[in-house]
C-alpha positions in Angstrom: 23.5 -20.4 98.7 21.7 -18.6 101.1 21.4 -15.3 98.9 20.1 -17.8 96.0 17.2 -19.4 98.2 16.5 -16.2 100.1 16.1 -13.8 97.1 15.5 -16.5 94.3 18.5 -15.2 92.2 22.5 -15.8 92.5 24.7 -13.4 94.4 26.3 -10.2 92.5 29.4 -11.0 90.4 31.4 -9.2 92.9 30.6 -11.9 95.7 31.5 -14.7 93.2 34.6 -16.6 93.6 37.4 -15.9 91.2 36.9 -18.9 89.1 33.7 -17.6 87.9 34.7 -15.1 85.2 32.0 -16.4 82.9 29.3 -15.5 85.4 30.6 -12.0 85.8 30.7 -11.6 82.1 27.1 -12.9 82.1 26.0 -10.3 84.7 27.6 -7.4 82.7 26.1 -8.5 79.7 22.7 -8.7 81.1 23.1 -5.4 82.9 24.1 -3.6 79.8 21.1 -5.0 77.7 18.6 -3.8 80.3 20.5 -0.2 80.2 20.4 -0.2 76.4 16.4 -1.4 76.6 15.7 1.7 79.1 17.3 3.9 76.8 15.2 2.8 73.8 12.0 3.6 75.4 12.4 7.3 74.7 12.4 8.5 71.2 15.5 9.7 69.7 18.5 9.7 71.6 18.6 9.2 75.3 18.8 12.2 77.8 21.8 13.7 79.0 21.0 12.1 82.4 20.2 8.6 81.2 23.4 8.7 78.9 25.7 9.8 81.9 23.8 7.0 84.2 24.6 4.4 81.5 28.2 5.6 81.3 28.6 5.3 85.1 27.3 1.9 85.3 29.2 0.6 82.4 32.5 2.0 84.0 31.4 0.7 87.3 30.9 -3.0 85.9 34.3 -2.4 83.6 36.2 -1.8 87.0 34.9 -4.7 89.0 
């Protein structure tokens, strides 16, 4: 609750209790949408650096 009041947003999913898988899925989905939107700001394919960063972030989310 302190994080939500202090920062105006809920805590990250790794801080959520195990009974909140829907919130963790929602967080993962939101991050992936943001990554995809950032990749679309460039013409054509994302750069190798952007593609690698997207893979790393998605991998970390999948592992959590």
